[in-house]
LOMARSE-404940 format. One record per residue (C-alpha): x, y, z; chain; residue in one letter; residue number from 1. Coordinates in steps of 0.05 Angstrom, whole numbers, plus 32768, in hexadecimal, padded with zeros to 4 digits. Layout:
LOMARSE-404940
> X;Y;Z;chain;resn;resi
> X;Y;Z;A;a;NUM
...
//
This chain:
LOMARSE-404940
> X;Y;Z;chain;resn;resi
> 8533;851D;7244;A;x;1
> 8554;8513;7200;A;x;2
> 859E;850E;71F2;A;x;3
> 85CA;850D;71B3;A;x;4
> 85C6;84D6;7180;A;x;5
> 8611;84D5;717E;A;x;6
> 8616;84BE;71C5;A;x;7
> 85DF;848A;71BD;A;x;8
> 8607;8467;7186;A;x;9
> 8647;846B;71AF;A;x;10
> 8623;844E;71EB;A;x;11
> 860B;8412;71C4;A;x;12
> 864F;8404;71A6;A;x;13
> 8673;8409;71E8;A;x;14
> 863F;83DF;720A;A;x;15
> 864A;83A7;71D8;A;x;16
> 8695;83AC;71E1;A;x;17
> 8691;83AA;722D;A;x;18
> 865F;8370;722B;A;x;19
> 868F;834A;71FF;A;x;20
> 86C9;8357;722D;A;x;21
> 86A2;833C;7269;A;x;22
> 868A;82FB;7247;A;x;23
> 86AC;82B8;7256;A;x;24
> 86E3;82A4;7227;A;x;25
> 86CB;8275;71F0;A;x;26
> 86ED;8233;71E3;A;x;27
> 8711;8250;71A8;A;x;28
> 8725;8292;71C8;A;x;29
> 876C;829F;71E0;A;x;30
> 8772;829A;722B;A;x;31
> 8796;82D0;7252;A;x;32
> 87AC;829E;7287;A;x;33
> 87BA;8255;727C;A;x;34
> 879E;8240;72BF;A;x;35
> 875C;8267;72BC;A;x;36
> 872E;823A;7293;A;x;37
> 86E8;8242;7278;A;x;38
> 86B1;8233;72A9;A;x;39
> 86D8;8241;72E8;A;x;40
> 86AD;826C;7318;A;x;41
> 86E2;82A3;7316;A;x;42
> 86F7;82A3;72CC;A;x;43
> 86D0;82E1;72B4;A;x;44
> 86E0;8307;72F4;A;x;45
> 872B;82FA;72EE;A;x;46
> 8729;8311;72A5;A;x;47
> 8702;834F;72B7;A;x;48
> 8730;8363;72F0;A;x;49
> 876D;8355;72C4;A;x;50
> 8752;837E;728A;A;x;51
> 8743;83B8;72BA;A;x;52
> 878C;83B8;72CE;A;x;53
> 877D;83A6;7316;A;x;54
> 87A1;8364;731D;A;x;55
> 87D5;8340;72F3;A;x;56
> 87EF;82FA;72E8;A;x;57
> 8833;82DA;72E6;A;x;58
> 886A;82D8;72B2;A;x;59
> 8859;828F;72A1;A;x;60
> 8814;82A5;7289;A;x;61
> 87F2;8289;72C8;A;x;62
> 87C4;82AC;72F9;A;x;63
> 87C9;827A;7332;A;x;64
> 8781;8285;7347;A;x;65
> 8784;8259;7385;A;x;66
> 87C4;8278;73A1;A;x;67
> 87BF;82A5;73DE;A;x;68
> 87CA;82EF;73D6;A;x;69
> 87F0;831D;7406;A;x;70
> 87D6;835B;7429;A;x;71
> 8808;8384;7401;A;x;72
> 87EE;8369;73BF;A;x;73
> 87A5;8376;73D3;A;x;74
> 87B4;83C0;73E3;A;x;75
> 87D8;83C6;73A0;A;x;76
> 879A;83AC;737B;A;x;77
> 876D;83DB;73A2;A;x;78
> 879A;8417;7395;A;x;79
> 8790;8409;734B;A;x;80
> 8745;8403;7356;A;x;81
> 8743;8445;737C;A;x;82
> 8766;846D;7345;A;x;83
> 87B0;8467;7353;A;x;84
> 87C2;846E;7309;A;x;85
> 879D;84B0;7302;A;x;86
> 87B6;84D1;7343;A;x;87
> 87EC;8504;7333;A;x;88
> 87FF;8509;737D;A;x;89
> 8819;84C1;7383;A;x;90
> 8862;84D8;7386;A;x;91
> 8852;8506;73C0;A;x;92
> 882F;84CC;73E5;A;x;93
> 886C;84A1;73DA;A;x;94
> 889A;84D6;73F8;A;x;95
> 886A;84E4;7431;A;x;96
> 8869;849B;7447;A;x;97
> 88B1;8487;7434;A;x;98
> 88C6;847C;747C;A;x;99
> 8887;8453;7489;A;x;100
> 8898;8426;744D;A;x;101
> 88DE;841C;7467;A;x;102
> 88C9;840F;74B0;A;x;103
> 8896;83DB;749B;A;x;104
> 88C5;83BB;7467;A;x;105
> 8892;83C4;742E;A;x;106
> 88AE;83AB;73EB;A;x;107
> 88C9;83E4;73C1;A;x;108
> 889D;83D3;7385;A;x;109
> 885E;83DC;73B0;A;x;110
> 8872;841D;73D3;A;x;111
> 8849;844C;73A6;A;x;112
> 880A;8422;73AA;A;x;113
> 880F;8419;73F6;A;x;114
> 881C;8463;7400;A;x;115
> 87DE;8471;73D5;A;x;116
> 87B7;8440;7401;A;x;117
> 87CE;8463;7441;A;x;118
> 87BC;84A8;7424;A;x;119
> 8777;8492;740E;A;x;120
> 8767;846D;744E;A;x;121
> 8765;8428;742E;A;x;122
> 8796;840E;7462;A;x;123
> 87AF;8429;74A5;A;x;124
> 87F5;842F;74BF;A;x;125
> 87E5;83FD;74F6;A;x;126
> 87CD;83CA;74C3;A;x;127
> 880A;83D6;7497;A;x;128
> 8838;83C5;74D1;A;x;129
> 881D;837D;74CE;A;x;130
> 8827;8372;7483;A;x;131
> 886E;8357;7484;A;x;132
> 8883;831C;74AF;A;x;133
> 88C4;831B;74D8;A;x;134
> 88E4;82F0;74A1;A;x;135
> 88D7;8327;746E;A;x;136
> 889F;8302;7449;A;x;137
> 885A;8321;743F;A;x;138
> 881F;8308;7467;A;x;139
> 87E4;82EB;7441;A;x;140
> 87A3;8313;7445;A;x;141
> 8768;82F8;746D;A;x;142
> 8720;82FE;7455;A;x;143
> 8709;832F;748A;A;x;144
> 8746;835B;747E;A;x;145
> 8737;835E;7433;A;x;146
> 86EF;8371;7441;A;x;147
> 8707;83AD;746A;A;x;148
> 8739;83C3;7434;A;x;149
> 8705;83BD;73FC;A;x;150
> 86CF;83E4;7422;A;x;151
> 8700;841D;742F;A;x;152
> 8718;841E;73E7;A;x;153
> 86CF;8424;73D0;A;x;154
> 86C1;845D;7401;A;x;155
> 8693;8432;742C;A;x;156
> 86B6;843A;7470;A;x;157
> 8685;846C;748B;A;x;158
> 864C;843D;747A;A;x;159
> 8671;8402;7498;A;x;160
> 867D;8426;74D9;A;x;161
> 8634;843A;74DF;A;x;162
> 8620;83F2;74F0;A;x;163
> 861C;83E6;753B;A;x;164
> 8619;83A0;755B;A;x;165
> 8610;8382;7516;A;x;166
> 8600;8338;750F;A;x;167
> 8610;831A;74CB;A;x;168
> 85E8;82DF;74B0;A;x;169
> 8623;82AF;74B0;A;x;170
> 862B;826F;74D8;A;x;171
> 866F;8288;74F0;A;x;172
> 8657;82CF;7501;A;x;173
> 8673;82C9;7548;A;x;174
> 86BB;82C3;7530;A;x;175
> 86B5;8300;7503;A;x;176
> 86D0;833C;752A;A;x;177
> 8699;836E;753A;A;x;178
> 86C0;83A9;751F;A;x;179
> 86C8;8389;74D9;A;x;180
> 8680;8372;74D0;A;x;181
> 8669;83B5;74B5;A;x;182
> 869E;83B3;747E;A;x;183
> 8689;836C;746B;A;x;184
> 863F;8380;7469;A;x;185
> 864E;83BC;743C;A;x;186
> 866E;838D;7409;A;x;187
> 8638;8358;7411;A;x;188
> 8602;838C;7402;A;x;189
> 8625;839A;73C0;A;x;190
> 8630;8350;73AF;A;x;191
> 867B;835A;73B1;A;x;192
> 8687;8326;73E8;A;x;193
> 8661;82EB;7404;A;x;194
> 866A;82AB;742C;A;x;195
> 8676;8263;7417;A;x;196
> 8644;822C;7407;A;x;197
> 863C;821B;7451;A;x;198
> 862A;8264;7461;A;x;199
> 866D;8271;7483;A;x;200
> 8694;82B1;7477;A;x;201
> 86D6;8294;748F;A;x;202
> 86F3;82D7;74A5;A;x;203
> 8737;82BC;74B8;A;x;204
> 8743;8293;7479;A;x;205
> 8779;82AA;744A;A;x;206
> 8759;82C6;740B;A;x;207
> 876C;82AD;73C5;A;x;208
> 877F;82D4;7387;A;x;209
> 8740;82BD;7363;A;x;210
> 8714;82D8;739C;A;x;211
> 8737;831B;739B;A;x;212
> 8733;8320;734F;A;x;213
> 86E8;8312;7354;A;x;214
> 86DE;8349;7389;A;x;215
> 8706;837A;735E;A;x;216
> 86DB;836B;7321;A;x;217
> 869A;8373;7349;A;x;218
> 86B4;83B4;7367;A;x;219
> 86C1;83D7;7325;A;x;220
> 867C;83F7;7321;A;x;221
> 8681;8411;7368;A;x;222
> 86C7;842C;735C;A;x;223
> 86B2;8453;731E;A;x;224
> 86C7;841D;72EE;A;x;225
> 869F;8407;72B2;A;x;226
> 866D;83CF;72BF;A;x;227
> 8650;83A0;728B;A;x;228
> 8620;83C3;725C;A;x;229
> 8636;8408;7273;A;x;230
> 8657;843F;724B;A;x;231
> 867D;8477;726C;A;x;232
> 8686;84C0;725B;A;x;233
> 86B2;84F6;7279;A;x;234
> 869C;853C;7286;A;x;235
> 8689;8574;72B5;A;x;236
> 8647;857C;72DA;A;x;237
> 8624;85BA;72BE;A;x;238
> 85E0;85B1;72DF;A;x;239
> 85BC;8584;7311;A;x;240
> 8570;8587;7313;A;x;241
> 852E;8562;7319;A;x;242
> 84FF;854D;72E1;A;x;243
> 84C7;851C;72D4;A;x;244
> 84F9;84E4;72D2;A;x;245
> 851A;84F6;7314;A;x;246
> 855F;8517;731D;A;x;247
> 8583;852A;72DD;A;x;248
> 85CB;8541;72D1;A;x;249
> 85E3;856D;7298;A;x;250
> 862A;855A;7285;A;x;251
> 865A;8583;725A;A;x;252
> 8685;8550;7235;A;x;253
> 86CC;8559;721B;A;x;254
> 86BA;8573;71D5;A;x;255
> 868F;85AB;71F2;A;x;256
> 864D;8588;71E7;A;x;257
> 8619;857D;721D;A;x;258
> 85F4;853D;722F;A;x;259
> 85BB;8535;7260;A;x;260
> 85A9;84F5;7285;A;x;261
> 857A;84E0;72BC;A;x;262
> 859A;84B9;72F5;A;x;263
> 8588;8471;7306;A;x;264
> 8566;8465;7349;A;x;265
> 85A3;843D;7361;A;x;266
> 85D8;846C;7344;A;x;267
> 861C;8462;7365;A;x;268
> 863E;84A4;7376;A;x;269
> 8687;84AD;7388;A;x;270
> 86A2;84F2;7398;A;x;271
> 86EC;84FA;73A3;A;x;272
> 86F2;84AF;73AA;A;x;273
> 86BD;84A8;73E0;A;x;274
> 8677;848B;73D8;A;x;275
> 8644;84C4;73DE;A;x;276
> 85FB;84D4;73D3;A;x;277
> 85DF;84F0;7391;A;x;278
> 85D3;8532;73B5;A;x;279
> 861F;853B;73B9;A;x;280
> 8624;8543;736D;A;x;281
> 862B;858D;735D;A;x;282
> 863A;85BD;7324;A;x;283
> 8684;85C1;7312;A;x;284
> 8696;8579;7326;A;x;285
> 86BC;8552;72F0;A;x;286
> 86C4;8508;72E6;A;x;287
> 86A8;84C9;72C6;A;x;288
> 865E;84B7;72BE;A;x;289
> 8648;846F;72B1;A;x;290
> 860B;846B;7282;A;x;291
> 85DE;842E;727C;A;x;292
> 859A;842B;725B;A;x;293
> 859D;8477;7251;A;x;294
> 85A5;8484;729B;A;x;295
> 85DF;8496;72C7;A;x;296
> 85F0;8459;72F1;A;x;297
> 8633;8470;730E;A;x;298
> 8654;84B2;731C;A;x;299
> 869D;84BA;732E;A;x;300
> 86AF;8504;7334;A;x;301
> 86DF;8532;7357;A;x;302
> 86CE;8571;737D;A;x;303
> 86CD;85B3;7358;A;x;304
> 86FD;85CF;738B;A;x;305
> 873F;85B3;73A4;A;x;306
> 874B;859F;73EB;A;x;307
> 8758;85D9;741B;A;x;308
> 8788;85CE;7454;A;x;309
> 878B;85F4;7496;A;x;310
> 877A;85F5;74DF;A;x;311
> 8734;85EE;74FB;A;x;312
> 871B;8630;7518;A;x;313
> 86D4;861D;7528;A;x;314
> 86A2;85E4;7522;A;x;315
> 8656;85EC;7522;A;x;316
> 862E;85AC;752C;A;x;317
> 85E5;85C0;752C;A;x;318
> 85A8;8596;751D;A;x;319
> 8597;85BA;74DC;A;x;320
> 85DA;85D6;74C7;A;x;321
> 8621;85BF;74D2;A;x;322
> 8662;85E2;74BD;A;x;323
> 86AD;85E4;74C6;A;x;324
> 86D9;8622;74C0;A;x;325
> 8723;861C;74B1;A;x;326
> 875C;864D;74AA;A;x;327
> 8794;8641;7479;A;x;328
> 87DD;8652;7485;A;x;329
> 87D0;869A;7470;A;x;330
> 8799;86A1;74A3;A;x;331
> 8760;86A3;7470;A;x;332
> 8721;8682;748A;A;x;333
> 86EF;8658;7463;A;x;334
> 86AE;8639;747C;A;x;335
> 8693;85F9;745D;A;x;336
> 864F;85DA;7467;A;x;337
> 8651;8592;7481;A;x;338
> 861A;8564;7467;A;x;339
> 8603;851E;7479;A;x;340
> 862D;8502;7440;A;x;341
> 866E;8525;7454;A;x;342
> 86A6;84F4;7464;A;x;343
> 86C7;8509;74A6;A;x;344
> 8707;84E7;74BD;A;x;345
> 8733;84F7;74F9;A;x;346
> 8778;84D7;74FE;A;x;347
> 8763;84A4;74CA;A;x;348
> 8721;848F;74EB;A;x;349
> 86DB;84A3;74D7;A;x;350
> 86BB;84D1;750B;A;x;351
> 8682;8502;7514;A;x;352
> 868A;854D;750B;A;x;353
> 8685;8558;7556;A;x;354
> 86C7;8533;755F;A;x;355
> 86ED;8567;7537;A;x;356
> 870B;859D;7564;A;x;357
> 8726;85E3;755C;A;x;358
> 8771;85DF;754E;A;x;359
> 876E;859D;7529;A;x;360
> 8792;859E;74E6;A;x;361
> 8763;858F;74AD;A;x;362
> 875C;8585;7462;A;x;363
> 8717;8594;7446;A;x;364
> 8701;857E;7401;A;x;365
> 86C4;85A4;73EA;A;x;366
> 8692;85AB;73B2;A;x;367
> 867D;85F4;73B4;A;x;368
> 866F;8604;73FD;A;x;369
> 8661;85BB;740F;A;x;370
> 8699;8593;742F;A;x;371
> 869C;854E;740F;A;x;372
> 86D6;8534;7438;A;x;373
> 86F8;854C;7478;A;x;374
> 873A;852C;748B;A;x;375
> 8751;8545;74CF;A;x;376
> 878D;8538;74FB;A;x;377
> 8785;8545;7545;A;x;378
> 87B1;857E;755C;A;x;379
> 87C2;855C;759E;A;x;380
> 87BB;8512;75AE;A;x;381
> 87DC;84E1;75DD;A;x;382
> 87F6;849B;75D0;A;x;383
> 8809;8465;7603;A;x;384
> 883E;8431;75F8;A;x;385
> 8883;8416;760B;A;x;386
> 88C2;843E;75FC;A;x;387
> 88EA;8418;75C7;A;x;388
> 8924;8448;75BF;A;x;389
> 893A;8484;7595;A;x;390
> 895A;848B;7552;A;x;391
> 8973;84C7;752B;A;x;392
> 8962;84D4;74E2;A;x;393
> 8957;851B;74CB;A;x;394
> 8931;8523;750D;A;x;395
> 8932;84FF;754F;A;x;396
> 8902;84C4;754B;A;x;397
> 88E1;84A1;7586;A;x;398
> 88CE;8458;7580;A;x;399
> 888D;8444;75A3;A;x;400
> 887C;83FB;75AC;A;x;401
> 8833;83E4;75AE;A;x;402
> 8832;8399;75B2;A;x;403
> 885C;837E;7579;A;x;404
> 8855;83BF;7552;A;x;405
> 8889;83F7;7552;A;x;406
> 8872;843D;7540;A;x;407
> 88A1;8477;7532;A;x;408
> 8894;84C0;7545;A;x;409
> 88BC;84FF;7538;A;x;410
> 88D2;8521;7579;A;x;411
> 88CE;856D;7582;A;x;412
> 8910;8590;7593;A;x;413
> 88F1;85AC;75D3;A;x;414
> 88CE;856C;75EA;A;x;415
> 88BC;856A;7634;A;x;416
> 88CF;8529;7657;A;x;417
> 88BB;850E;769C;A;x;418
> 88D1;84CB;76B7;A;x;419
> 88B4;84AF;76F7;A;x;420
> 8897;84F4;7707;A;x;421
> 88D9;851A;7700;A;x;422
> 88F0;8549;76C8;A;x;423
> 8922;8524;769C;A;x;424
> 8945;8528;7659;A;x;425
> 8931;84FA;7620;A;x;426
> 8973;84D5;7629;A;x;427
> 895C;84BE;766E;A;x;428
> 8925;8492;7650;A;x;429
> 8931;8447;7653;A;x;430
> 8918;8411;7624;A;x;431
> 88DD;83F0;7645;A;x;432
> 88C3;8430;7666;A;x;433
> 8878;8437;7661;A;x;434
> 886C;847B;763F;A;x;435
> 8834;84A9;762C;A;x;436
> 8847;84D8;75F4;A;x;437
> 8822;8518;75E1;A;x;438
> 8821;8527;7597;A;x;439
> 8813;856A;7577;A;x;440
> 8805;8560;752E;A;x;441
> 882A;851D;7531;A;x;442
> 8869;8537;7554;A;x;443
> 887B;8523;759B;A;x;444
> 887A;8560;75C9;A;x;445
> 8873;853E;760E;A;x;446
> 8889;84FB;762B;A;x;447
> 8873;84DE;766E;A;x;448
> 8899;849E;767F;A;x;449
> 8894;846C;76B7;A;x;450
> 88CA;8438;76C4;A;x;451
> 88B1;83F0;76C8;A;x;452
> 88CB;83C7;7703;A;x;453
> 88D3;837C;76FC;A;x;454
> 8901;8342;7710;A;x;455
> 8925;8318;76DD;A;x;456
> 8943;82D4;76EE;A;x;457
> 8974;82AB;76C4;A;x;458
> 89BD;82A2;76B6;A;x;459
> 89F1;82D4;769E;A;x;460
> 89F6;82CC;7653;A;x;461
> 8A26;8307;7646;A;x;462
> 8A45;8340;766C;A;x;463
> 8A60;837F;764B;A;x;464
> 8A8D;83AA;7676;A;x;465
> 8A87;83EE;7657;A;x;466
> 8A65;8431;7662;A;x;467
> 8A2F;8420;7671;A;x;468
> 8A37;83D6;7684;A;x;469
> 8A07;83A6;7662;A;x;470
> 89ED;8364;767D;A;x;471
> 89CA;832F;7653;A;x;472
> 89A0;82FB;7678;A;x;473
> 8989;82B8;765C;A;x;474
> 8946;82AF;767F;A;x;475
> 8921;826F;7690;A;x;476
> 88FB;8272;764E;A;x;477
> 893B;8273;7626;A;x;478
> 8933;82BC;7612;A;x;479
> 896B;82EF;7617;A;x;480
> 8961;8333;7637;A;x;481
> 8995;836A;763A;A;x;482
> 8997;83A1;766F;A;x;483
> 89C1;83DE;7680;A;x;484
> 89E8;83D7;76C1;A;x;485
> 89F9;8419;76E4;A;x;486
> 8A3D;841D;7706;A;x;487
> 8A1F;8426;774B;A;x;488
> 89EE;83EB;7748;A;x;489
> 89EB;83BE;7786;A;x;490
> 8A05;8377;7779;A;x;491
> 8A05;833A;77A6;A;x;492
> 8A2C;82FA;7795;A;x;493
> 8A1E;82BC;77BF;A;x;494
> 89FF;82EB;77F4;A;x;495
> 8A3A;831A;77F8;A;x;496
> 8A45;8360;77DB;A;x;497
> 8A69;835D;7798;A;x;498
> 8A78;8386;775A;A;x;499
> 8A67;837B;7711;A;x;500
> 8AAF;8362;7707;A;x;501
> 8AA0;8326;7733;A;x;502
> 8A69;830C;7706;A;x;503
> 8A75;82D3;76D5;A;x;504
> 8A50;82B3;769B;A;x;505
> 8A1D;827D;76AF;A;x;506
> 8A15;829A;76F6;A;x;507
> 89CD;8295;770D;A;x;508
> 89B0;82DB;7718;A;x;509
> 8970;82FE;772F;A;x;510
> 8970;8344;7713;A;x;511
> 8943;837D;772A;A;x;512
> 8934;83A8;76ED;A;x;513
> 8914;83EC;76E0;A;x;514
> 8902;83ED;7696;A;x;515
> 8945;83D8;7676;A;x;516
> 8971;83EF;76B0;A;x;517
> 898B;83C1;76E8;A;x;518
> 8982;83DB;772F;A;x;519
> 8998;839D;7755;A;x;520
> 89B9;8359;7748;A;x;521
> 89BA;831A;7774;A;x;522
> 89EA;82E6;7756;A;x;523
> 89FC;829F;7766;A;x;524
> 8A3D;8281;774E;A;x;525
> 8A38;823D;772D;A;x;526
> 8A69;8206;771C;A;x;527
> 8A5E;81E4;76DA;A;x;528
> 8A4B;819B;76E2;A;x;529
> 8A7A;8175;76B4;A;x;530
> 8A5A;8130;76BB;A;x;531
> 8A12;811A;76B1;A;x;532
> 89FB;80D3;76C0;A;x;533
> 89B4;80BE;76B4;A;x;534
> 897D;80A1;7688;A;x;535
> 896A;80BC;7644;A;x;536
> 8924;80DB;7643;A;x;537
> 8923;80FD;75FE;A;x;538
> 894C;80FC;75BE;A;x;539
> 8947;8131;7586;A;x;540
> 8976;811F;754D;A;x;541
> 8962;815C;7523;A;x;542
> 8982;818D;7555;A;x;543
> 89B2;815C;7577;A;x;544
> 8994;8163;75BD;A;x;545
> 8983;812E;75F1;A;x;546
> 8967;8133;7637;A;x;547
> 897E;8107;7670;A;x;548
> 895C;80F9;76B3;A;x;549
> 8991;80FE;76EA;A;x;550
> 8990;80FC;7736;A;x;551
> 899F;813F;7759;A;x;552
> 89B9;8130;779E;A;x;553
> 89B0;8178;77B6;A;x;554
> 8966;8176;77A5;A;x;555
> 895F;812B;77B6;A;x;556
> 8937;8123;7775;A;x;557
> 893D;8112;772C;A;x;558
> 8946;814C;76FC;A;x;559
> 894B;8152;76B0;A;x;560
> 898B;816B;7690;A;x;561
> 8991;817F;7647;A;x;562
> 89CE;8166;7622;A;x;563
> 89E4;8187;75E1;A;x;564
> 8A0D;815F;75AF;A;x;565
> 8A3A;817E;757A;A;x;566
> 8A6A;8165;7545;A;x;567
> 8AA2;815D;7578;A;x;568
> 8A79;8131;75A7;A;x;569
> 8A94;80EA;75AC;A;x;570
> 8A5E;80B4;75B7;A;x;571
> 8A72;806C;75C9;A;x;572
> 8A53;802E;75E7;A;x;573
> 8A70;8004;7620;A;x;574
> 8A9D;7FDF;75EF;A;x;575
> 8ABB;8020;75D6;A;x;576
> 8A99;801B;7592;A;x;577
> 8A89;805F;7571;A;x;578
> 8A3F;806F;7572;A;x;579
> 8A14;80AA;755B;A;x;580
> 89D9;80D0;7576;A;x;581
> 89AA;80A5;754D;A;x;582
> 89C1;8069;7576;A;x;583
> 89AA;808A;75B7;A;x;584
> 8964;8075;75CC;A;x;585
> 8934;8087;7603;A;x;586
> 8944;805C;7640;A;x;587
> 898F;8058;7633;A;x;588
> 89BB;8067;766E;A;x;589
> 89F3;8098;765E;A;x;590
> 8A32;80B3;767D;A;x;591
> 8A3F;80F7;7660;A;x;592
> 8A7E;8121;7669;A;x;593
> 8A79;8168;764F;A;x;594
> 8A7E;81B3;765B;A;x;595
> 8A52;81F0;7660;A;x;596
> 8A52;822A;7630;A;x;597
> 8A26;8266;7641;A;x;598
> 89F9;823A;766B;A;x;599
> 89F3;8203;7637;A;x;600
> 8A0F;81BD;7647;A;x;601
> 8A35;819F;760C;A;x;602
> 8A4A;8156;760C;A;x;603
> 8A93;8146;75FE;A;x;604
> 8A8C;80FA;7608;A;x;605
> 8A4E;80CF;7610;A;x;606
> 8A51;8086;7625;A;x;607
> 8A13;805A;761B;A;x;608
> 8A16;8029;7655;A;x;609
> 89D5;8001;7653;A;x;610
> 898A;8004;764D;A;x;611
//
């Protein structure tokens, strides 16, 4: 079907300009980055991603293509790819996730982008908790992680999760986690990601800036960007129909004119940021249409109606017809048809319609009566973990530990608490308790806790006489653990009843513990050994530590004693000449006089006698 001459001329001119922008830099052209030269495999991709505003360089005009890139930086790039700059709700996302940013120590400059990523499902809260290392530095992104982030940003998660027991054609397929293979395949099918020359994917390798820039450039067409040789127009869908050339779309452009195009057989469709089928395009949708060779090759539109929020009242999941009915805060009910292309997510994960239940809170984005996206939050759900404590902000916050991760939940004012099968108050919980929390729309309404019994052996590192008493044990692994000591706890010292006031630092103890509370203490008094005589087994001059093999008469055996040396330690030989730790060698026989501090033996004087 014909279209206006005006647009044909514009298409040609823009196509030429876009082609020129995507061509390699000539020898005489000005380079954007001093370290991205002509002929490098990534040069045009870096330039394309840079010109699209997706990734930047450094102040010294370098790009550092072979440097690693952090998870935070990857999500920033993908937020830009997914439309961050054009989303008017970014400030609300930033406010919504402000506590998440603070808890996970996300750099301030990245907060808006990361909040956008969380809102759009590019990254999950659990993944975000791993982005920053304990020293405050960002972790570098691994290849399999980047594949997952990209697939989500391009709306391919539903496709990725549809693959079951997938085997990828890589030599190292077995070390690629099964759950991430679908994401990798979704990108491979679109030539956005591939393996190396030896047919390895290297999932756990840290990815480089050049590799990410290349993926960004290759993703532009799938994200609604302008690809080489493609012009773009903005407008509103006025009609969708079928003709001799296939499916056509009538578009009302900004100046009031109308253009009609057939769609290409491989047209890429994105609706509300998610990859959809051509059948999802409907009258009233507005957005950008990529035109190449007089056909529509990409469609990036938004629904003709805004998202509706409410509570699920009913779900119908039939073989020929599926629907969801929701009620808003005023009680008004709306029913939407659910199609095969509808994106359905529950608590951040892609699910089927049958997994949505009455009472779940939901946000439905629709085009006419068809739901294009359903984002649901389960009304009631349970979470298992270890109680990590409480803190008070505007509301009471419970800290739940799952492995190395700490997750915070708001606590309802009327929360019900049980500990070891008995009704308790929340103040009766102890750190280390195993708990199951019940959440209603993300707020803790019930807590069931079980104390965890165990024995801890070591020496007394510190003892705080207070209300309550606190005891810190230095265990055999060198780790410190602190416990609450009730006033009525049973204590034995050298086999006799005693009180907490009889305990001393460095005493050997076996402590019976429930969660972080002591229920019994057996202690053994010790006398510091002030003299060590033996043969040197090990010398570490970097930390000023040596170990000495000595004879223990009580055990009738040789044992190893660690000797710590500080600036006040005096080292001499048999002649009385001053020596230093560097003069001590394995095999030397030593006489060491010293003292113990908090269970650590420190040498005052060391005499090197012979070898």
